[in-house]
N, C-alpha and C positions, 0 to 999 in steps of 0.2 A: 580674761584673766590679767594679771599683772606683768609689767615689765620689771624684772628683778636685775638690779645692777650689783654685781658682787665684786668687792674691792678687797684685795689681799693685804696682809700686814707685813711685818718684818720677815726678811729672809724667804718670802714665798714668792710665787709666780701666780699668774691668773690660772695656771693649770691646778693649783691647790684645790680648786672648786670643782675639779672634774668628777669626783666620786658623788657629788649631789646634783650635778647639772643634769644628768638624764632624768631623774626622778622629778626634778622641778619642771622640766620640759613635758614630760609625760602627763603631769598635772595641768598642763595647758599654759604654762607660764612662758614669756618671752625672757630668755635668761642671756645676760651679757657679763662676761668676766673682764674686767678692766686689767689692762697691763700697765702698771705704773711705770713711768719713764725711769730708766736706770736699772730696771729689774728684768729686762729681756732676756738676759743671759749673764753667766758669771763673768764674761769679759766685757760687758757694757761700761762704758766710760760714765763715771757717776760724779766726776769732779765738779760740774756745774749744775747738776740736778738738785733743785731745792722743792721746798714745800709747795710753792706756787705752780710748779710744774706737775706735781702730783694732784693738786686741786683741780688745774686745767684738764687734766685727763679725765677725772670723774665729771666735771661739769660737761665736757664734751659729751660723754655718754648720756647724761641727763638731757642735754640740749638736743641730742640726735633722736630721742625717743618720742613716740607719739603718746600724749597723755602723762598722767602722774606716774612716778616711779616709786619701787620700794628700793632703798639703798640697804645693802648688807655688807658690813665691814668687819674684818677680824683684826685683833691686835691694834697696831698703830693706825690702821685705817679708821678707827674710831674717831680720831681728830679729823680726818678728812670728811667724814659723814657730817660731823658738827659744823665744819665750815660750809660745806656744800647745802646742807639744809638750810642754813643762815642765808646763803647766797641766793637759793632758788626755792624759797618756802612754798610757793604755789605749785611747784613741779614734783615736790616730794611728798609722798602719801604717807611713808612710814620709813623710819630709820632702825634697822636691826643691828644691834651691836653683839658680835660673836667674840667671847673672851676679850672684850674690849669695854672701855668706858668713855664717856665724854671726858676729855682731859682739859687742864687749864691751857689757856691760849699762849702761855709763855712757859719755857723749860724751867725746871726746878734747878737751883745752883748745883753744879757738878753733874748735871744730867747731859751736858752737851759734849757729844763725842768728837774726838780729833780725827783728822784724816779725811780721805775722800769716800770710804765705805765702812760699813759695819759688817764684820765677817760673822758668820754663824758660829756660836760657841754654846755648848751645852751648860757652861757655868753661868749663863744668863737665867737659867731655870732653877727653881727649887727642887730638892728631892721629891716633894709631893707633886709638883707639876710633871715629873718624869716617871713617877711611881708605876703607872700601868703600861709604859711603853715597852713592848717586846723588842727583841734585838732586830727583828725584821723591820719593825716600824722605825726604829732608830736609824737603821741603814737607809730606809727609804728617805726619812727627812734629810739625813746628811747628804744623800745623793742628789735631792732636789733643791736644797738650799742655795739661795743665791745672795750675794752681798747686798746690803740695802744702803742706799745713799745717804751718808752721814749729814750732809747739808740740809736734806729735808727735815732731819731730826733737830738740827740746830736752828733752822728758821722758825720752828713751831715752839 
């Protein structure tokens, strides 16, 4: 089967893939969830973490795999998949974008966040994006959310 490299997006951690990992492994896949630098915990120092650090973490996962891989990325990780696929075209069999799209390689004016990190905020989501979230799911998301390194966004 395939080696699947799972890459989380904004406010998430590698553990965000825990619900799907057992089924993927049971289907015979080698599954690796990447922990992006600066998202290890709420207290992680994010002040110097940039896009190149996130790209390097995904490249390391690709480079340490035997054979071609399937990259799976959610949210902001779509940009990382795009870059890594360009960097290692012979090593990536498929790129799967989950609630993500390939993005322009430069930020739109006004999209560049200030500060060291981006804290989770429900205001970033439209009412339609929140429509089906139960109170339990919302509490779970709020409990699991970690700040995301703002420099990684500014760099991209």
